[in-house]
DRENDO-689513 format. One line per field, with one value per residue (C-alpha): residue number from 1; residue in three letters; x, y, z. Coordinates in steps of 0.25 Angstrom, whole numbers, m for minus. Example, Ala and Ser with C-alpha at 12.3 -4.5 7.8 and 13.67 -1.06 7.14 Angstrom:
BEGIN
nr <- 1, 2
rest <- ALA, SER
x <- 49, 55
y <- m18, m4
z <- 31, 29
END
This chain:
BEGIN
nr <- 1, 2, 3, 4, 5, 6, 7, 8, 9, 10, 11, 12, 13, 14, 15, 16, 17, 18, 19, 20, 21, 22, 23, 24, 25, 26, 27, 28, 29, 30, 31, 32, 33, 34, 35, 36, 37, 38, 39, 40, 41, 42, 43, 44, 45, 46, 47, 48, 49, 50, 51, 52, 53, 54, 55, 56, 57, 58, 59, 60, 61, 62, 63, 64, 65, 66, 67, 68, 69, 70, 71, 72, 73, 74, 75, 76, 77, 78, 79, 80, 81, 82, 83, 84, 85, 86, 87, 88, 89, 90, 91, 92, 93, 94, 95, 96, 97, 98, 99, 100, 101, 102, 103, 104, 105, 106, 107, 108, 109, 110, 111, 112, 113, 114, 115, 116, 117, 118, 119, 120, 121, 122, 123, 124, 125, 126, 127, 128, 129, 130, 131, 132, 133, 134, 135, 136, 137, 138, 139, 140, 141, 142, 143, 144, 145, 146, 147, 148, 149, 150, 151, 152, 153, 154, 155, 156, 157, 158, 159, 160, 161, 162, 163, 164, 165, 166, 167, 168, 169, 170, 171, 172, 173, 174, 175, 176, 177, 178, 179, 180, 181, 182, 183, 184, 185, 186, 187, 188, 189, 190, 191, 192, 193, 194, 195, 196, 197, 198, 199, 200, 201, 202, 203, 204, 205, 206, 207, 208, 209, 210, 211, 212, 213, 214, 215, 216, 217, 218, 219, 220, 221, 222, 223, 224, 225, 226, 227, 228, 229, 230, 231, 232, 233, 234, 235, 236, 237, 238, 239, 240, 241, 242, 243, 244, 245, 246, 247, 248, 249, 250, 251, 252, 253, 254, 255, 256, 257, 258, 259, 260, 261, 262, 263, 264, 265, 266, 267, 268, 269, 270, 271, 272, 273, 274, 275, 276, 277, 278, 279, 280, 281, 282, 283, 284, 285, 286, 287, 288, 289, 290, 291, 292, 293, 294, 295, 296, 297, 298, 299, 300, 301, 302, 303, 304, 305, 306, 307, 308, 309, 310, 311, 312, 313, 314, 315, 316, 317, 318, 319, 320, 321, 322, 323, 324, 325, 326, 327, 328, 329, 330, 331, 332, 333, 334, 335, 336, 337, 338, 339, 340, 341, 342, 343, 344, 345, 346, 347, 348, 349, 350, 351, 352, 353, 354, 355, 356, 357, 358, 359, 360, 361, 362, 363, 364, 365, 366, 367, 368, 369, 370, 371, 372, 373, 374, 375, 376, 377, 378, 379, 380, 381, 382, 383, 384, 385, 386, 387, 388, 389, 390, 391, 392, 393, 394, 395, 396, 397, 398, 399, 400, 401, 402, 403, 404, 405, 406, 407, 408, 409, 410, 411, 412, 413, 414, 415, 416, 417, 418, 419, 420, 421, 422, 423, 424, 425, 426, 427, 428, 429, 430, 431, 432, 433, 434, 435, 436, 437, 438, 439, 440, 441, 442, 443, 444, 445, 446, 447, 448, 449, 450, 451, 452, 453, 454, 455, 456, 457, 458, 459, 460, 461, 462, 463, 464, 465, 466, 467, 468, 469, 470, 471, 472, 473, 474, 475, 476, 477, 478, 479, 480, 481, 482, 483, 484, 485, 486, 487, 488, 489, 490, 491, 492, 493, 494, 495, 496, 497, 498, 499, 500, 501, 502, 503, 504, 505, 506, 507, 508, 509, 510, 511, 512, 513, 514, 515, 516, 517, 518, 519, 520, 521, 522, 523, 524, 525, 526, 527, 528, 529, 530, 531, 532, 533, 534, 535, 536, 537, 538, 539, 540, 541, 542, 543, 544, 545, 546, 547, 548, 549, 550, 551, 552, 553, 554, 555, 556, 557, 558, 559, 560, 561, 562, 563, 564, 565, 566, 567, 568, 569, 570, 571, 572, 573, 574, 575, 576, 577, 578, 579, 580, 581, 582, 583, 584, 585, 586, 587, 588, 589, 590, 591, 592, 593, 594, 595, 596, 597, 598, 599, 600, 601, 602, 603, 604, 605, 606, 607, 608, 609, 610, 611, 612, 613, 614, 615, 616, 617, 618, 619, 620, 621, 622, 623, 624, 625, 626, 627, 628, 629, 630, 631, 632, 633, 634, 635, 636, 637, 638, 639, 640, 641, 642, 643, 644, 645, 646, 647, 648, 649, 650, 651, 652, 653, 654, 655, 656, 657, 658, 659, 660, 661, 662, 663, 664, 665, 666, 667, 668, 669, 670, 671, 672, 673, 674, 675, 676, 677, 678, 679, 680, 681, 682, 683, 684, 685, 686, 687, 688, 689, 690, 691, 692, 693, 694, 695, 696, 697, 698, 699, 700, 701, 702, 703, 704, 705, 706, 707, 708, 709
rest <- MET, GLU, VAL, MET, LYS, THR, PHE, SER, THR, PRO, MET, ASP, SER, SER, TYR, LYS, SER, PHE, SER, MET, ASP, LEU, ALA, GLY, ARG, LYS, LEU, THR, VAL, ASP, VAL, GLY, ARG, VAL, GLY, LYS, GLN, ALA, ASN, GLY, CYS, ALA, PHE, MET, HIS, TYR, GLY, ASP, THR, THR, LEU, LEU, CYS, THR, ALA, THR, ALA, SER, ASP, LYS, PRO, ARG, ASP, GLY, ILE, ASP, PHE, PHE, PRO, LEU, SER, VAL, GLU, TYR, GLU, GLU, LYS, GLN, TYR, ALA, VAL, GLY, LYS, ILE, PRO, GLY, GLY, PHE, ASN, LYS, ARG, GLU, GLY, LYS, ALA, SER, GLU, HIS, ALA, ILE, LEU, THR, SER, ARG, VAL, ILE, ASP, ARG, PRO, MET, ARG, PRO, LEU, PHE, PRO, LYS, ASP, TYR, ARG, ASN, ASP, VAL, THR, LEU, ASN, ASN, MET, VAL, MET, SER, VAL, ASP, PRO, ASP, CYS, ASN, PRO, GLU, VAL, VAL, ALA, MET, LEU, GLY, SER, SER, ILE, ALA, THR, CYS, ILE, SER, ASP, ILE, PRO, PHE, ASP, GLY, PRO, CYS, ALA, ALA, THR, GLN, ILE, GLY, MET, ILE, ASP, GLY, GLU, LEU, ILE, VAL, ASN, PRO, THR, LEU, ALA, GLN, ASN, ALA, VAL, SER, ASP, LEU, LYS, LEU, THR, VAL, ALA, SER, THR, ARG, GLU, LYS, VAL, ILE, MET, ILE, GLU, ALA, GLY, ALA, ASN, GLU, VAL, LYS, GLU, ASP, LYS, MET, ILE, GLU, ALA, ILE, TYR, LEU, ALA, HIS, GLN, VAL, ASN, GLY, GLU, ILE, ILE, ASN, PHE, ILE, ASP, THR, ILE, VAL, ALA, GLU, VAL, GLY, LYS, GLU, LYS, HIS, SER, TYR, GLU, SER, CYS, ALA, ILE, PRO, GLU, GLU, LEU, PHE, ALA, ALA, ILE, LYS, GLU, ILE, VAL, PRO, PRO, ALA, GLU, MET, GLU, VAL, ALA, VAL, PHE, THR, ASP, GLU, LYS, GLN, VAL, ARG, GLU, GLU, ASN, ILE, ARG, GLN, ILE, THR, ALA, LYS, LEU, GLU, GLU, ALA, PHE, ALA, GLU, ASN, GLU, GLU, TRP, LEU, ALA, VAL, LEU, GLY, GLU, ALA, ILE, TYR, GLN, TYR, GLN, LYS, LYS, THR, VAL, ARG, LYS, MET, ILE, LEU, VAL, ASP, GLN, LYS, ARG, PRO, ASP, GLY, ARG, LYS, ILE, ASN, GLN, ILE, ARG, PRO, LEU, GLY, ALA, GLU, VAL, ASP, LEU, ILE, PRO, ARG, VAL, HIS, GLY, SER, ALA, MET, PHE, THR, ARG, GLY, GLN, THR, GLN, ILE, CYS, ASN, VAL, CYS, THR, LEU, ALA, PRO, LEU, SER, GLU, SER, GLN, ARG, LEU, ASP, GLY, LEU, ASP, GLU, ASN, GLU, THR, LYS, LYS, ARG, TYR, MET, HIS, HIS, TYR, ASN, PHE, PRO, SER, TYR, SER, VAL, GLY, GLU, THR, LYS, PRO, SER, ARG, GLY, PRO, GLY, ARG, ARG, GLU, ILE, GLY, HIS, GLY, ALA, LEU, ALA, GLU, ARG, ALA, LEU, ILE, PRO, VAL, LEU, PRO, SER, GLU, ALA, ASP, PHE, PRO, TYR, ALA, ILE, ARG, THR, VAL, SER, GLU, THR, PHE, GLU, SER, ASN, GLY, SER, THR, SER, GLN, ALA, SER, VAL, CYS, SER, SER, SER, MET, SER, LEU, MET, ALA, ALA, GLY, VAL, PRO, ILE, LYS, ALA, HIS, VAL, ALA, GLY, ILE, SER, CYS, GLY, LEU, VAL, THR, GLY, ALA, THR, ASP, ASP, GLU, TYR, LEU, VAL, LEU, THR, ASP, ILE, GLN, GLY, LEU, GLU, ASP, PHE, PHE, GLY, ASP, MET, ASP, PHE, LYS, VAL, ALA, GLY, THR, HIS, GLU, GLY, ILE, THR, ALA, ILE, GLN, MET, ASP, ILE, LYS, ILE, HIS, GLY, LEU, THR, ARG, ASN, ILE, VAL, GLU, GLU, ALA, ILE, ALA, ARG, CYS, LYS, ASP, ALA, ARG, GLU, TYR, ILE, LEU, THR, GLU, VAL, LEU, GLU, LYS, CYS, ILE, PRO, ALA, PRO, ARG, GLU, THR, VAL, ASN, ALA, TYR, ALA, PRO, LYS, ILE, VAL, GLN, ILE, GLN, ILE, ASN, PRO, GLU, LYS, ILE, GLY, ASP, VAL, VAL, GLY, GLN, ARG, GLY, LYS, THR, ILE, ASN, ALA, ILE, ILE, ASP, GLU, THR, GLY, VAL, LYS, ILE, ASP, ILE, ASP, ASP, THR, GLY, ALA, VAL, SER, VAL, CYS, GLY, THR, ASP, GLN, ALA, MET, MET, ASP, LYS, ALA, ILE, ASN, TYR, ILE, ASN, ILE, ILE, THR, THR, GLU, PHE, LYS, GLU, GLY, GLN, ILE, PHE, THR, GLY, LYS, VAL, VAL, SER, ILE, LYS, GLU, PHE, GLY, ALA, PHE, ILE, GLU, PHE, ALA, PRO, GLY, LYS, GLU, GLY, MET, VAL, HIS, ILE, SER, LYS, ILE, ALA, LYS, GLU, ARG, ILE, ASN, HIS, VAL, GLU, ASP, VAL, LEU, THR, LEU, GLY, ASP, VAL, VAL, ARG, VAL, VAL, CYS, LEU, GLY, LYS, ASP, LYS, MET, GLY, ARG, ILE, SER, PHE, SER, ILE, LYS, ASP, CYS, PRO, LYS, ALA
x <- 126, 116, 121, 112, 113, 110, 110, 111, 102, 96, 84, 93, 86, 100, 103, 100, 104, 104, 107, 108, 113, 127, 132, 124, 129, 121, 127, 122, 124, 121, 120, 118, 122, 137, 146, 136, 145, 152, 146, 142, 143, 139, 141, 142, 140, 142, 140, 149, 158, 156, 162, 159, 160, 160, 161, 165, 169, 175, 166, 175, 185, 199, 207, 218, 215, 212, 206, 195, 200, 194, 199, 194, 198, 196, 198, 201, 198, 204, 193, 184, 191, 193, 208, 216, 227, 241, 253, 256, 245, 232, 225, 222, 234, 235, 226, 230, 232, 219, 212, 219, 215, 201, 201, 206, 195, 184, 190, 192, 177, 172, 181, 176, 162, 165, 164, 177, 177, 175, 186, 180, 188, 180, 184, 178, 180, 177, 180, 179, 174, 170, 174, 165, 176, 164, 160, 172, 174, 180, 167, 159, 169, 167, 152, 152, 160, 150, 138, 144, 148, 134, 126, 135, 135, 148, 146, 148, 142, 140, 135, 146, 147, 158, 157, 168, 167, 175, 176, 176, 177, 172, 160, 159, 156, 151, 157, 165, 167, 180, 181, 176, 187, 198, 195, 190, 197, 192, 192, 184, 179, 170, 164, 153, 143, 129, 133, 148, 160, 169, 180, 186, 196, 200, 209, 207, 213, 215, 200, 196, 191, 176, 175, 181, 170, 159, 164, 165, 151, 145, 151, 145, 131, 132, 137, 125, 116, 125, 123, 107, 109, 117, 107, 96, 106, 109, 94, 91, 103, 111, 115, 114, 128, 135, 139, 154, 164, 168, 182, 180, 189, 183, 179, 185, 199, 198, 194, 206, 216, 211, 213, 228, 230, 221, 217, 226, 238, 234, 232, 247, 251, 245, 247, 260, 265, 276, 270, 281, 279, 264, 267, 276, 266, 255, 266, 268, 253, 250, 261, 255, 241, 247, 253, 240, 232, 242, 232, 220, 222, 209, 213, 227, 222, 215, 224, 230, 217, 212, 224, 223, 208, 212, 223, 212, 202, 212, 217, 203, 199, 211, 208, 193, 191, 204, 208, 222, 230, 240, 252, 246, 243, 231, 219, 223, 238, 248, 260, 274, 277, 290, 293, 306, 310, 322, 326, 328, 340, 339, 324, 316, 308, 307, 300, 296, 284, 283, 271, 273, 277, 273, 284, 283, 295, 290, 299, 295, 300, 298, 298, 293, 278, 280, 283, 268, 261, 252, 238, 231, 218, 203, 204, 204, 207, 221, 231, 243, 248, 258, 259, 262, 263, 267, 267, 275, 272, 283, 282, 293, 286, 277, 288, 284, 291, 284, 289, 285, 274, 273, 262, 249, 235, 238, 251, 244, 233, 242, 250, 237, 232, 245, 245, 231, 234, 246, 241, 233, 246, 255, 259, 253, 261, 262, 269, 277, 279, 283, 278, 278, 280, 280, 283, 279, 288, 282, 294, 285, 270, 261, 249, 245, 257, 248, 247, 261, 264, 256, 265, 278, 274, 270, 284, 291, 284, 289, 303, 304, 300, 285, 278, 266, 256, 256, 259, 250, 248, 240, 235, 226, 216, 210, 197, 193, 178, 169, 155, 148, 150, 153, 164, 177, 190, 198, 213, 223, 235, 232, 244, 243, 237, 225, 224, 223, 213, 206, 194, 199, 211, 207, 219, 218, 229, 229, 235, 232, 221, 214, 213, 220, 217, 208, 208, 199, 198, 190, 187, 174, 160, 162, 165, 155, 156, 162, 174, 176, 176, 185, 195, 197, 198, 208, 216, 216, 222, 233, 236, 238, 247, 256, 256, 260, 269, 276, 275, 277, 288, 296, 295, 286, 285, 290, 304, 306, 313, 312, 323, 337, 335, 321, 320, 318, 306, 304, 290, 289, 278, 279, 269, 262, 264, 279, 279, 282, 294, 300, 297, 302, 300, 299, 304, 317, 318, 314, 322, 334, 332, 330, 343, 351, 346, 342, 329, 315, 304, 289, 280, 265, 254, 252, 267, 272, 286, 293, 308, 313, 328, 338, 348, 342, 352, 347, 333, 335, 341, 330, 320, 328, 327, 312, 310, 319, 311, 298, 302, 295, 308, 309, 320, 330, 330, 344, 347, 359, 361, 370, 375, 369, 370, 378, 374, 379, 368, 369, 369, 358, 358, 351, 346, 337, 337, 330, 329, 338, 339, 348, 358, 360, 375, 373, 368, 380, 391, 391, 402, 399, 403, 404, 402, 394, 405, 414, 407, 399, 401, 392, 389, 392, 383, 379, 369, 359, 348, 335, 331, 317, 313, 316, 306, 306, 303, 317, 324, 335, 347, 358, 371, 377, 365, 364, 368, 380, 376
y <- 168, 161, 153, 150, 135, 131, 116, 113, 101, 94, 103, 115, 119, 121, 106, 97, 82, 74, 60, 50, 35, 34, 20, 14, 25, 37, 51, 62, 77, 87, 102, 113, 105, 110, 119, 129, 141, 134, 137, 122, 111, 96, 87, 74, 60, 47, 35, 40, 48, 62, 75, 90, 96, 111, 120, 135, 146, 160, 172, 178, 173, 172, 183, 180, 165, 158, 146, 141, 140, 127, 119, 105, 100, 86, 85, 72, 72, 61, 60, 55, 42, 43, 46, 57, 63, 58, 66, 76, 86, 79, 86, 83, 88, 91, 84, 70, 66, 58, 71, 79, 69, 69, 84, 83, 73, 83, 95, 89, 87, 99, 110, 110, 112, 126, 138, 140, 155, 153, 158, 158, 149, 136, 125, 112, 105, 91, 86, 72, 70, 55, 43, 31, 22, 17, 31, 38, 53, 57, 55, 62, 73, 75, 74, 84, 94, 94, 95, 106, 114, 111, 116, 128, 142, 139, 139, 124, 116, 103, 94, 84, 70, 60, 44, 34, 20, 7, m6, m20, m32, m24, m18, m3, 2, 16, 23, 10, 8, 7, m8, m8, 3, m6, m17, m8, m7, 7, 19, 29, 43, 50, 64, 69, 80, 76, 73, 71, 65, 76, 68, 54, 48, 34, 23, 10, m4, m5, m3, m4, 9, 4, 1, 14, 21, 13, 17, 32, 32, 24, 35, 46, 39, 40, 54, 57, 52, 60, 73, 71, 70, 83, 90, 88, 94, 106, 108, 109, 116, 121, 136, 146, 147, 160, 169, 172, 181, 175, 174, 171, 178, 189, 186, 199, 194, 182, 189, 199, 188, 181, 194, 194, 179, 172, 158, 153, 159, 152, 139, 140, 144, 131, 121, 115, 103, 110, 116, 126, 132, 133, 140, 150, 152, 156, 165, 173, 174, 178, 189, 195, 195, 202, 212, 215, 215, 223, 234, 225, 220, 213, 204, 202, 196, 185, 184, 171, 164, 170, 164, 151, 150, 154, 143, 134, 137, 136, 122, 117, 122, 116, 102, 101, 108, 107, 94, 99, 97, 108, 98, 93, 79, 71, 70, 56, 57, 55, 65, 58, 48, 44, 34, 30, 23, 23, 37, 40, 32, 26, 28, 15, 18, 29, 33, 44, 46, 57, 62, 74, 85, 77, 69, 61, 54, 44, 38, 26, 22, 9, 8, m2, m3, 5, 17, 17, 30, 30, 37, 44, 47, 43, 32, 19, 10, 17, 19, 18, 20, 10, 17, 32, 41, 55, 65, 78, 90, 100, 114, 112, 101, 112, 122, 130, 134, 133, 128, 113, 113, 98, 90, 97, 91, 89, 81, 73, 70, 66, 57, 50, 48, 41, 33, 28, 24, 15, 8, m3, m8, m8, m22, m26, m23, m39, m39, m27, m22, m8, 6, 13, 28, 34, 49, 56, 68, 77, 81, 88, 91, 93, 84, 72, 71, 61, 51, 52, 49, 36, 32, 35, 29, 16, 15, 20, 9, m2, 4, 3, m12, m11, m22, m14, m23, m14, 0, 12, 24, 36, 47, 59, 63, 77, 83, 96, 98, 107, 113, 99, 86, 79, 90, 85, 79, 70, 72, 61, 65, 79, 89, 100, 110, 101, 98, 112, 117, 103, 98, 85, 77, 63, 54, 39, 29, 14, 1, m7, m14, m2, 12, 14, 29, 40, 55, 64, 79, 89, 104, 103, 98, 83, 73, 65, 50, 50, 58, 50, 37, 43, 49, 35, 28, 39, 37, 22, 22, 32, 24, 11, 18, 24, 10, 2, 12, 19, 13, m1, 1, 9, m1, m13, m20, m17, m20, m34, m28, m15, m5, m7, 6, 1, m6, m21, m26, m41, m44, m57, m61, m65, m70, m58, m63, m62, m47, m44, m53, m46, m32, m36, m28, m13, m16, m21, m33, m27, m15, m24, m31, m17, m12, m24, m25, m11, m15, m10, m20, m18, m28, m27, m33, m45, m49, m44, m39, m31, m30, m18, m15, m13, m24, m37, m44, m36, m38, m53, m52, m45, m54, m66, m59, m58, m72, m77, m69, m73, m88, m97, m103, m117, m127, m129, m115, m109, m95, m86, m76, m67, m69, m57, m61, m71, m76, m87, m97, m94, m83, m76, m76, m65, m72, m60, m46, m45, m61, m69, m84, m91, m101, m108, m110, m125, m123, m115, m125, m140, m141, m135, m121, m113, m99, m94, m84, m96, m98, m86, m71, m59, m57, m71, m76, m90, m100, m106, m116, m113, m123, m117, m108, m110, m110, m95, m94, m90, m95, m105, m108, m117, m115, m129, m136, m127, m134, m128, m119
z <- 524, 515, 503, 491, 487, 473, 468, 453, 451, 438, 440, 435, 422, 415, 417, 407, 405, 392, 390, 378, 377, 371, 367, 379, 389, 394, 390, 398, 396, 407, 403, 413, 424, 425, 418, 415, 412, 400, 387, 386, 396, 395, 407, 401, 406, 398, 408, 420, 411, 414, 408, 409, 395, 393, 381, 383, 374, 376, 373, 362, 352, 355, 348, 338, 334, 322, 327, 336, 350, 355, 368, 371, 385, 390, 405, 412, 426, 434, 444, 432, 434, 449, 448, 455, 445, 447, 450, 460, 455, 457, 446, 432, 424, 409, 400, 396, 382, 382, 386, 375, 365, 370, 369, 355, 351, 356, 350, 336, 332, 339, 334, 320, 325, 331, 322, 313, 316, 332, 340, 354, 364, 366, 377, 377, 391, 395, 409, 412, 426, 426, 417, 414, 407, 398, 394, 387, 392, 379, 371, 382, 381, 366, 367, 379, 372, 360, 369, 378, 365, 358, 370, 372, 365, 358, 342, 338, 326, 335, 341, 339, 345, 347, 349, 351, 344, 348, 341, 347, 338, 326, 334, 335, 349, 353, 364, 369, 384, 391, 389, 375, 372, 377, 366, 355, 342, 339, 347, 339, 342, 332, 333, 324, 321, 317, 303, 302, 309, 315, 322, 322, 332, 332, 337, 330, 330, 314, 312, 297, 290, 288, 303, 307, 298, 304, 318, 314, 309, 321, 330, 321, 322, 338, 337, 330, 341, 351, 343, 343, 358, 359, 350, 361, 371, 362, 359, 374, 381, 369, 370, 358, 351, 353, 343, 341, 334, 321, 317, 302, 292, 285, 271, 266, 271, 263, 250, 252, 254, 241, 234, 238, 238, 228, 230, 219, 226, 240, 232, 228, 242, 248, 237, 241, 249, 257, 269, 271, 257, 259, 272, 266, 254, 265, 273, 260, 257, 272, 271, 258, 265, 278, 269, 261, 274, 283, 286, 289, 303, 304, 292, 297, 310, 303, 290, 295, 297, 283, 276, 283, 278, 264, 263, 269, 258, 247, 251, 253, 239, 233, 239, 238, 225, 217, 224, 226, 239, 243, 241, 228, 233, 228, 238, 243, 242, 253, 255, 253, 264, 271, 282, 289, 302, 312, 309, 324, 330, 344, 346, 346, 333, 324, 310, 302, 293, 283, 275, 267, 277, 289, 296, 309, 316, 326, 337, 344, 359, 366, 381, 392, 395, 408, 399, 394, 396, 408, 406, 417, 410, 412, 402, 411, 400, 397, 408, 400, 385, 380, 366, 365, 353, 354, 343, 342, 333, 334, 328, 318, 311, 305, 304, 316, 328, 342, 355, 359, 370, 370, 363, 361, 359, 344, 347, 357, 348, 336, 345, 350, 336, 332, 344, 342, 328, 332, 345, 337, 330, 343, 349, 363, 375, 376, 363, 364, 379, 376, 378, 364, 362, 348, 346, 333, 330, 319, 310, 300, 299, 288, 290, 299, 307, 316, 305, 302, 316, 315, 303, 309, 322, 316, 309, 322, 330, 320, 320, 335, 334, 339, 333, 329, 320, 308, 303, 306, 296, 297, 287, 287, 278, 276, 271, 263, 262, 254, 255, 256, 263, 249, 246, 252, 249, 259, 258, 261, 269, 273, 275, 285, 275, 272, 287, 290, 279, 278, 285, 291, 296, 296, 301, 300, 305, 304, 298, 286, 294, 299, 306, 320, 322, 316, 319, 312, 313, 305, 304, 298, 303, 300, 290, 282, 281, 267, 272, 283, 275, 264, 274, 281, 268, 263, 275, 274, 260, 264, 277, 268, 259, 271, 277, 265, 258, 269, 283, 279, 269, 280, 291, 288, 301, 316, 319, 325, 338, 345, 342, 348, 357, 362, 375, 374, 382, 386, 393, 402, 410, 425, 435, 440, 454, 452, 449, 464, 463, 451, 457, 471, 483, 480, 466, 471, 461, 448, 451, 453, 440, 433, 439, 436, 421, 417, 411, 414, 419, 419, 425, 424, 433, 424, 426, 412, 413, 403, 403, 396, 392, 381, 386, 382, 392, 404, 400, 399, 413, 419, 413, 419, 433, 432, 427, 439, 449, 444, 444, 453, 460, 459, 463, 452, 446, 443, 445, 444, 455, 463, 478, 485, 500, 508, 521, 530, 526, 511, 499, 493, 477, 470, 457, 452, 457, 470, 470, 480, 484, 494, 493, 506, 510, 508, 494, 489, 487, 486, 497, 511, 513, 526, 521, 509, 506, 503, 490, 487, 487, 485, 470, 465, 454, 456, 450, 459, 459, 466, 478, 479, 491, 505, 517, 517, 502, 498, 486, 488, 479, 478, 471, 473, 467, 455, 442, 434, 423
END
């Protein structure tokens, strides 16, 4: 049988390769080399980092939905860093939290650039195939998703680009390397279109606002260069965008709705600070319209979306034109605030923060460093996480009923944001050798629960006795825009309605000294510099107020000691060469200490020993044993031990778990004895003096020469 053999080579006319210099490293995009059946495919190379980025869309819109069904995946392949996945099933499992967070960072800037009335399923897939530690695969995935979509036939108002910025000794660095990231005071990711910023994500070590703005617009400048590069790719290999079935609401329906529910009536319905009252008002309006359109099935099918858009237009007009917020607040006014600590008994620390109808209870738990979370991802710089912040959002917090399915991408993202905001104020492991977990439970939600989590966590940590160096507070600003770039209004402390119907959710957390975290999401095609600067300034004013008037008045400083129910940890340093002596053969010695005292003992490679327990006397006993075991035995040292073995020639004394020395029969009593049993019995506790080591390296003791206590 004859087999036809074909080989794909760079000579294939469909294969094009494009390159540019990006922060001193080569970025290469291969198009037409692989993944040809996807709507768009970019084979990305940045240094030795390699990703396959694809964009695919369904042929027809999905029935029965009122949203754009975009899915973004970031697949971490362990072979990319030369690893085989752990566990019994040697395959990659579900996405890690890092992969989920990266997917969100890609989704947030790209989603607003698709048509609002587009209902075809779109999937952006980014498969990490090789990782160069100095070329971050997250940035490559963001660029690859943009390029794959731009060159595809999927409708998209791009291109967009993303850049990361670091800062060392005040100097800003574009796309920092692994070593630079490890010591950087800033980890900033900015996505932009040609003219505007569309996404900001930052973790910072109390960076000043003006420096943050400088960093944002350095990234924006670099993004402009990348977009010029993408333009050349699209010009050469881009496909014509396909037409699609629009799912826009018929204008006739809007006109009919306004006849039945005039704008003034809708304004009354939404103008309230009580979420439940507003929802009841809308429910009554919906019932009235359903009755009016009972015989028009086509309109009934889209009535819910039409009412939503009617509310949106009403709220936006009230805010932008009338400068009236739905709950009656001023544009820069924060909702009523409340704070308390120690509301949950027996936990290590607890606090509750309330802002209007948003209420978060945070609980802090302390544990030995061995309880730190192990990370099995592609980042070689992070193998464990000592501080963990988890965020939960149950359905009852918004008055709904649905079963709990565990944390989704939103919950993981909110937890990571609060975690990032608090890390800069945490004490070092040397100063506070604990693993720390804080859990934010959403009791009630109506706007910016993530920033309420930051506030409650800050208080909870202090209540638990964690010596954080300062309080951290967070707040969110919103935005309503008009027909031009100059027609806009920034809103301080947005509630849910203003978030749903507005154009921006700009979250900033920090201390009095500066910013520790930023997360900015928008629903429009970008923000001007004036809007970014005003939002950051507005967030600073609100943050200062919350810090001074709420958090610091509730609990001004960390408790001097950890909670009574928290484990106590004492850390001592031993000679690393003595680690084996403490551990003993097959762990015999250390396990004997743990069994006798009930403490937990952790030892790292440097000889740092952490002893954890709730009984101080038992902790002291364990530390004493460790000190004895690691002592360089010298003549004249005094020990107390137990007789554990009797021989004809003497007795063996256990002076620490698993550690014994011998008392020769001639060293037991001042007078001559014929039998050891004449003086000693098993279990006797005796004081001995060290005589040094015998010829065989064993420790020799004397009872008769030991001075009296």
